[in-house]
N, C-alpha and C positions, 0 to 999 in steps of 0.2 A: 545553765541559766544565765541570762545578762545580768550583770552587776547594774544597779540602779545607776542611772546617769549621773546624778548628782553626788554620787561618792567620789568621783575623781576630784583631785586636789585643785583643779582648775575651777571648779564650782566655788571655791572658798578663797580664790586667790585674787580676786578683783572687787572693788566697791560695785554693789548692783546698780543697774541703769535706773531703777525706781527710786533710788535712795537720796536722789539730789533734790534740793529745794527748789521747786519751779521758780523761773524768771518771772519778774512782776507782770509781763505782757500776758500772762496766762488769763487774765481776767476777760481777755477778748472772746475766749471760747475756741471751739473747733470750726474750722472753715469747710464748706462743704467741697470745695477744691481749693488747693493752694492757688493763690491769685497769680495770674499771668498779665495783669494789666493794672494802671492807676484806678480805672473805675471799679475794678473788682476789690481793690484794696479799700476804696471809700465805702463801698458797701459793708465791708467788715468793720468799719470804723477805725481804720488804720491810717495814721499820717505818714508812717514810714515802715520798712521791713528791717528786723534786726539782721536777718541772714538772707542773701539772695543765691539761690542755686541756679548754676548755667549747666545744661546738658545739651548733648548732641542728638538725643532722642526727642521724639514728640512725648509730651506729658500725659502719662496714663497712670491713673491714681490706682495702681493696683501692686500688691506686695512681690509680684515678680519683676517690677521695674525699680531699679535701684534708687532712683532719685525720688520716687514715691515713699519708699521706706525710709530714707533719710530724712525727707521732708516731714513726714508724720512723727517720726522719733523726735525731732527736734520741736515741733509742735507740741508734742505731749510733754516736754521739758519746759514750756512756757514761752517759747520763741514766736516771734512772728516771720514766717519764711514764704518767701516769694519764689516763683520759678520763671527763668527766661531759657525757652525750650528752643532749640535750633535756630539761634539768632543769625542774622546776616552778619557775617564776620568781616565784611570788607571795610567797616569802620566801627568807631566805638560808640556811635549814637544809639543802636539798638541795645546797648549794654547799659544804657541809663534809663530805660523805659519805667523801671519801678523805682527810680531814684537812688541815693546813696545808702547803701546797707549800713546799719548803725555798727554791726560788730565784724561781719568778714563775709567775703565770697566763698561759696562752695562751688568748685568746678570739676566737671567730669566730661569725659567724651562720650559717654553713654554705656549701655549694657554690653557693648562690643568694643574693641580696639578699632578706632577709626580706620586703620589701613586695612584690617581683615575684613570691615565691613564694606569697604569700596573696591578692594581688588581681589581678583581670583587667585589661586594658587600658582597660576602661570602669569600673575602680574597684570591681566588684563582688567580694565575698568569695568565694574558692574554699573549696570543702567537701573537698578532698582535697590530699594532699602526698605527691609522689612518693618523698621522702627519708624518710618515716615508716613504720614497721611498719604493714601493713594499709592503706596509702594514707589513713590518717586525717589530717585537717586539724587545725589550731588547737594543735598541740604546741609552737610556739614563738611568742614575742611579737612584736608589731610593733617595728621597729628593735631586733632581738634583740641586736646588738652593743652599744647602749647600756645595754639592760636587764641584760645578763649581766654587763657591767663594773661596774654599780652594785651587784649582788648579791655579786660577788666582793669589792668594796672593803667591804660591809657584813660578809661572813663573816670577812676576815682584812684589817685595813685597812692594815696594814703591809707587805703582799707587793706586790711591782710587777705591774702588769698591761701585758701586751703584746698588742696588738690586731692581728688581720689577717684575711685572708679577702676576698673579692669586695666585701662590703659596706662594710668599712673602706677598701679600696683606692679604690673609686669615689666616697668621700665625704671624700676627704682634704682638700680646700678647701671654702669656701663653695660651696653647689651647689643647683641649683634641685630642688626636691622636689614630684614631680607628685602625690602624694597629699595633701599639704596646700596645694598650689598656692602655694608661697612658697619663698623662698631661706632654706636653713638654714645654720646654722653648720657649720664643720668637725667631722667627728665626733670628732677629737682632743680639741676642746672639749667636746663634749657627753657623750662616754664618760668623760671625765676619766681616760683612760689615761695610762700613763707613756711609752708608745712605740707608734707605729703602724707596722707593716710592711706596705708595699704591693707588689702586684705577687706573682710566684712567689717566696716569701721564703726558700728554703732557705739562700742564702748569708748573708743578713742574720741570720736567726734563730740559725743555728750561731754566727757571731760574737758575737751579743748573749749567746747563753747561757753561752759560755764566759767571756766579760767578767763576767757577773753572778756565775757560779761562782767567779771569782777575786776576788769581793767589790768590784768596782768599782761604786760607786752608779750606779743606772740613770740619774738625772738628768745624770750627766757622760757618758753615751753619746750624743754628739751629732755622731760624724763617720762613722757608718755609712751607706753608701748605701742607697737603698731605704726609709729611715725619716723618719717626721715626728714632730715633738713641740712642745711648748708652750715659749716662752722669753718672759721678761718684757723690756720694753723697757731698754737699757742693759746687758743681761747681758755679763758680761766675756768670755764664751766667744765673742762675735762679733767680738772685736778681730781685725784683720787682714783682715777681709772688705771687699770693695769693693761698695757698694750701688748698684744701678741703680733709678732710680725709674720705674717703669712704672703708676703709678697712675692715669694720666690718658691720653686719647687724643690724637692730633694734636700731641703735644708736638716741637718741632724738636729733631731730635739734632745731632751734631756736624758742622759744615759746613767742608769743606775750601775754603780761599781760593782764588780763581780769579785767575790772573795777568793783571795789567794791562798791555797791550800798550803803553801810552804811558810806562810807567816804565822807567828805565833799569835795568840789572842790578843796581847799586849800591842804587837806590831800592827795588826789589823786595825785595832781601835786607833793606834796614833795615826795610820795612813788617811783615816776618815776624819781626822780633827778631833777625836775624842780620847777619852782616857779609860783604863781599864780599871775594874773595882779591885783587882789584886795589887796593881801599883798604887792605889789610893790606900789600900792597907797598910802597904809598906811604908807610906810616908805618915801614917798614923792618923789618917782620915776616918777610917773605919775601925770598929773594935775588932779584935782578932776572931777569927771564924772557930766556932766549938767543934769540938772533937766527938766523934761518935762515943756514946756511952756516958757523957759528961752531963752533969744535972742541968735542967732547962728552967730552972726557977727564976725568980726576980733578977734581972742584970744579965742573964744568959742571953748569948748572941744567936742568931740564926743566919743560914745563907740568904742572901738578898740578890735578885736578878739583876743583870746588866741592863741598864737602859740607853740606848743610844739616841742622843738628840740631833735631829737632822740640822747642819747649819743654816742659819737664816738664809732665805732666797734660793735654797737648793731644792726646793720642792718640784715635783713633775708638772706638767700643764694642769692635769686633772685636780691638783690640790688647790688651784687658784680660785679665788671667789668668783663664780660665774656672773653674777649679777653686777659686779664691777670690773668684768673685764670684756676688753674690745678687741676684735680680730682686724688686723689691717691687712686689707686685701691688695693686690696689685693695682697700681694707679690705672686711670683710664688711659693714660698714655702707653702704658705698658701693655694693657690687654688688647689695645688697638692694633699695636705692632707685633705682637707674640701670641700666636695661637695657643701655644702650651700654656702659656700664663691666663689666658682667656678661659680654657677648659679647667684650670687649677681653681679660678675665681668662682666658677660656675659650681664647682664640686663642694667647694667650701659653703657657699650661699645654701646649697640644697642640705647641708649636714647641720646647718643652723636655722632649722624651720620648727622645731618641736618647742612650743611655747614653755614647756617644762625645763629645758635646759639649754635653750639657744642663747648665744652670746651676741652682744651688739656687734655691728660691722661698721668699717669706715674705708673709705675708698677716696683717695687724692684725685682731684681734677685740676688742671693747671699747673703751671710753674711760675716761680718768682713772684712777681706783685700779683699775678691772677691766681695764685694757687689757693684752693680751699677744698675742704674735706666735705664729702657727703657721708653724713652719720646716719645710720639704719638702727633703731632701736629693735630689740627682739619681738617678735610676732604678739599679736593681741591675745589676751584671754579669751577663750572660746565663750560663748554664751551659755548659761545654763538653760534647763528646759524651761523655766519659769520666765527668763528674759526672752527666750525665743518666742513664747506664748505672748508676752507682753507686746513684742514688736509686730507679730502677725494679727493680733487682735485689735489694732488701732483702727480708727473709723476710716477705711478706704473707700472711695466711690465705687471701686471695682469697674471703672470705664474711662474711657479717654476724656480729655477736658473738653467742655461743650464749645470751645472754640473751634475745634475739628469737625463738629457736626455739619452734616450736608444740609441742602435747603430743607429737608424734610426732619431734620433735628435728629438724624440717625448717624451711626458710625459704621454701618456695614454695605454701604454704597461705595461711591467715587472716593470717599476720604477715609476707607478702611484701613486701619493700621495691622498688616498682617502679623506682626509679633503679638499684638494684644488678641487677635483672633485665635491665635494658636493657643493661648493659654487662658483663654477667658473662662473656660469651665475646668480649669486645673487648680490642684491644691499642692503647694510646695510643703513638704512634711519634714525636710531636713537639709542640712548644709553640710559641706566638707566631703572629702574623699581620700581613703587611705589606700587606693589603689596604685598611685604613684606612675602611672603611664608616662612615658618620657615625652610623647608628643602632645600631652594635655597640658593645660596650665591651671587646672582647678586646684590641685593641691597648692601650687605656688600662691594662690589667690585665697581661696577659702580654708586652707590648711587640711590636715589629715584627720583631725579630731572630729568626729561626727558630732553634730549639734543637732538635737532632735526635739520636736514639738511634741507636747503632751497629746494624748488620744482625745481628750475632750476638746482641746482647741482645734484640732484637725476635724473632728465631726461637726463643730461648730461652723467652721468654714464651708463645709459641704452644705449644711443646712441654710447657711446665707446664700451660697450660689442658687440653691433651689428656688428660695423664697424671694431674693431680690434682684437676681441678674435677668435682664431683659434677653428673650430669646432661648431660654435654657429649655431643652427638650427631655430632660431626665437622664443625660449622659454625662458623667464625670470624664473628661478626656484624660486625665491623668492624677495619681496620688504618687508623687516622686520627688526629685530633686536631681542633683548631680548624678546620682546612682539610685535606681529605683530600690534596690534591696539591701542598703547599708543601714536603714533607720534601727537607731538603738544598738547599732554594734559597736564594739569597742574593745579596749584592753580589759583583760580579768583583773589586772592589778594596777591599782593607782600609782604604785611606786614604779612599776616597769614602765608604764604609760609615761610618766613624767621623765624617765631616764633614756628612754628609747631613741636611737639616732637612726633607725633603719628608714630608706625611702619609701618603701612599701610594707604593708602588713601581709599581702597575699603574694608576693613574688620573692624567691623563687616557688615557693610554696606557701600555703596558709599559715600564718604563725601559731604556734601552739597556745600563744596568750591570747588570740583573738576569739571573742565569742561569736559564734555562727548561729545563734537561736533565734529564728524568724518569728517566735510565736507573737511578740508584740504586733508585729507588721500583718500577720494573719488575722489577728484579732480586729484591727483596724478596716482591713478589706471587708471582713464578714459583717461588721457593724455598719460600715457605709453603705454596703449593697443591700442591707436590709432596712435602710431608712425608707420611710414613705415617700413617694415621689421620685425615687432614684430608680431607674430602670436598669442602668448598667454603669459600672465602674471600671474603666480602662486603665491600664498602665502603659503610659507612652514613654517614660523615661529609659535610659539605657540600662540593661540588667546586667549583673556580674553574675555570670551563670556558673563560675567556679564556687562562688559562695552559695548559690541557690541549690546546687545538688547536696549540700550538705543538709538541707531540709526538705525531704521528698513532700512532706505535708504542704510546704509553701508552694513548692512546684506544681502540685495538684491544684491548691486553690488558685494559683494565678492561671493555669492552663484551663480549667474548666470553667472559670467565672470572670476573668479579666482580660481575655484575649479577643480582639475584634477580628479573627480569622488570620491575621498574620502578626508575628512577634519579632522585632527587630532586635538583634543582638550584634556583637561586633568582636568576633575571633581576630580581626585584622591580618592574620595572616595565617600559613599552615606550616611553614618552615622555622626550624629553631634558630637560624641565625638572625633574622629581622625580629623574631619575637624576644630574643634575649636583649635586643636593643631596646624594644619597645616596653619591657617588663611586663609582658603579656603571658597568660599560661599557655600551654601546648595545645594543640587541636585535640587531644584526647579527651580534655574537660568538656569541649563543645560536643563530642561525640557522645559523651554521656549524658549531657543535658538533653541533647536531641532524641535520645533514646527515651527519656523520662518524659519528655514533651510530647512524642508520638504515643506513647503508652497512655497517658492521661487524657490525651485527645480522643483517642479511641474508646477509652471507657465511657466517655462523655458522649460519645456518637457525633463528634464534630469533625470536620476537615479542616484543619488548620496548619499553617506553614511558618517555618522559620526563615527570617529574611536575614542573613549574615551580611555584615558590613566588612570590607577589606581595604587596605591602604596601599597604594602604589608608591613607589619611588621613596620609601622611608629610609633613612641611613641604615646600613647594614644589610641591605638587601641587594642581592647580585641578580643579574639576568636569569640565572639558572633557577633561583628562588622564585622569581615571577613566573618562570616557566613551569615549574612544579605546581605552583597555585592554580595556573590556568588548567592544568590536567586534573587536578583535584576538583575544580569547579565543573568541568565538563563531566567528570566521572559522576558527581552527584547531583547534576542536572541543573545547575544554577547557571542563569544567565543575567549578569549584572547589568542593570539598567542605570544605576547610578554609581559612579566612581568617585572615590575621594583620593586625590594626590596630596602627599605629604605636605603640609603647610607651616614652614618655621616660624612660629609664633614667639614673640620676645620671651626670653629667659627660660623657656622650657629646655630640659636636658638633651632632647634630641636635635634641637636648634644649635646647641654646644657641638654636637657631634657634627652636624651639617657645616657648621662655620669652620671647625678645626681639624676635622677627620680623626679626632681621638674620642675615646670613650671615657667621660667623666665617672661613669659608674664604678670604673676600676681607678686604681691610683694613678696619678699623673706624673710622669717621668719625662725626662729628656732623652733617654736611651731606649734601647730595645724593650725594656720592660713595659713601656706604654703601648695599650692595645689600640691598633688603627682601625679605623672604621671605614667600610666602602660607601662612599657617597655618591648618590646619583645626581651628577649635574649636567646640565646642558639640556636644551629642548628636545633633541632627538631622542636621548636615553630615556627621559621622562615621558615621552610620547609612547616609546616602546613599553615601558612598565604599565602604563594606563591601557595600552593595546591587549597586553596579555590579560588583563582583567576583563575586557571586552573582546574575548577570542572569536566571539560569533557575530561580530558586527564586519560586513564585508569591506568596509572602508579601512578595517585595520589589516586585512589580510595581506596586502603588498608588504607593509612593513614587517609583519610576522613571519612571512616566507623568507624574506632576506635574512632577518636575524635568526631563525631555526637553522637556516643553511650554514650561516657563520658560526653557530654554536655547535654544529655537527649533529644536529638533530633533524634532519630532513625526513628521518622516518615518521615524523609527527604530521607531515604534509601528504595528504591523501583523501579519498572519497569514502573511506569507510567509518563505522561508528567509532572505532578505536582512535582515529585521527584527530588532531586538534583543530585543523583548518584544511579546507580542500584544495585541490590544485587547480579548480577553474575559479574565474573571477567574474561574477555576474555584473550585469549594468546597475549601477546605483547613483543616485543623485548627488551623494556627498553632503547631503543636508545633516545638520547637527540640531537637535531639538533639546533644550535644557530644560531641566526642571524650574529654573527660573527664567520664565518664558522670555524675557527681554534679552537673555543672553545668547538666544538660539541663532544659528546661521541658516540663511535660506538655502533651500535645495535648488536643484538645476545645475550643479556644477558637471562640467564634461568629465569624461573618463579620466583625461589627462589631469585634471585638476583635483582628483579624489584625495591625493596625498596631502595637497595644500589644505582642502577642507579639513582633514582630520588635524593638520596643525593648528587651525582657527579654534578646534573644539576644546577650548581652553578649560581646565579643571577648575572648579569653585569651591572645593572642600567638601565635606560629607554631605550628601544629599543635595548636591548643587551644580552637577554636571553630567547629564544623561546625553547618549547619543543613540540615535536610532536611523537606519539605512532608509527606510520607508515609512512613512506616517501609518500607524496602525489603524484597522477598522475600528469604528466605535465600540467601546465594550471589551476589546481584547486585551488592553492594558490593565491588568488586575491590580498590580502592586508595583514595587520598586524592581521587580523581576519579571521577565517574561519566562516561558517555559513551565508555567504551572497549570494545573488543570483547569479547564474552562468553567466559567460560571454557569450554572444551570440555566437553560432557557435562552442562552445567546448562541445565535447561529454563526457559522463560519470560523469557528475556532478550533484549532488542532493543538495538542500538545507539543512544545517544542523538543527538539532531539537534541 
């Protein structure tokens, strides 16, 4: 059974969010929407804003949008909060729209890193933006957090800038930047912010806001967990801290002395700077030892054990007080020029992510007069269930701001915001992920400790959607989070949880200390679908199937009641090499889940299908690995319509592999002990790996024929069912139709231009780059994959071979 969520020491280690005395402006009450204009401020009776939030996303007052959560949390603390959403960054004037904030600016690039939002995995510019009204691209600058911070400083230079959001969170130390192909400085230095809050920042933000409101200078707020800031060398506030130098690899640590068997007890003690009790006895410091058979009455002596006192300062690293220990990482200048030190710094950072034992980190930037340290405090204490409920139960309007409405006052026409439409009828039930997948940044941002809402809070939100959200048809699109089935899962032992330093609880296998009981989640599913007015509750979040198979009852509940015909899961690959670099389970777990999925679907009399996702060009993936994956896909009848190419996001472990060709999951060394990683670089090889995933696309056949011959696998070229690709080349138009419609390439290319058309088919990340040789007939594209059984009643469909 699961241990109660609040048993963890994290539940008692921080001041509760609701325990602060509200700021005086709470008398103004709750705003229907946080104001975006002076006119709205006047309607609320405000003469100024205490805090102004600047975001790269359109303002949607929904708990799935970070700025809405932050704004409502601060409002509940009594502050007057205004929002400037997607401002024109060409000058500082738009940043003055709400006047001067009384306390501080809160800046974020939005729900996504601005570079990932604007560029595909092949560095091509996207023409759309799901977080903008009308899906229009170009409404935020590159590196938006830096640009917005600069404009805020220009607008009102004496107002503190508090930076947050995922862009700031994942760039808190010197990091490899895929788009410029170089190592960039910490965003704290580049943005010149006063304070960076990383991770889910409610706890840190509430404390910082109240301390600034109490007129505490922001440069003196250096003790809040989950924050990063700049310190000059020799800053008096660092007194009392013990610094561990980790700026180089292969440094010898503390070595315990081995006992020399040829020394006497006395000599051993002397070699350790101690004395032996026998010597002390000779010197008259101890009474004589009693002999056997002598009386043990009053005044008699007994044998006493030898106590060795370790000389002061000789303790091992583990003996140092972690709460006052800071680890010095290699400097920005070092990691910029030395790949080994970059991999080492990345490894240290990921080892110091558990709030229960993480130590502070410091990294030098600049030299001489420009020298300063970026200081990163340990991660924030996760929210308790009660605090999660409090944050999600705040009075969200659950819709975009009225300023985005069309001429009919609606948000589902020309001004529709796709990201809001996607989560409009969904409920976020938890945060965090203990999977530790190296290509994903969820753990680096939200942490691996699962933070879950209560059943009552979740059911209340489902009822609110049913009763209050316009356009609701009775279908809840998702009850999930970063991972659909990690709700209320965690470590069995609070002590082990606080001490653990593993990067994943489920790799290479599921930890014996991890609870895998899905009963609380099953109960929520059943209760939600039993509510009056709820026709269907779907699960749209990614599923961790290696955990799901531990609970057959959960799989049965999911398959028979919460799948809308197709369920998306992510094995990512079939081969051990790339899977070991991803920290993902073997394909055997997928096969086990697939068998259970098909069994329970058949029991329910439903025809349902699994849609597996795979990654091309991930570090550690050879051409042979991709060929084997293509063979597996064909053998199992899958024709991937959407292809995900590895996207090196800031701070991810796989990104460190990509940049350094080393494996930070292993020890980092400068000799042959360091594990080298095969990196897929260059457009040609990346295209080849994508082509293997889309082996069925005629546009890819010329490239695949050439590669298979080079690899000595020409036996896979032929016209039989057991061949991967045919010998003939049909006439195709070279067209490329993306799931993101505006990224498509028009057809009509000549045969000689087919290869060029494939080059232009830039991957856009998961679910964002599909290719089709010819436009399908209406109704034939059933899902993300072709080759599935035809839908009943639709003519002209045949099952793909």
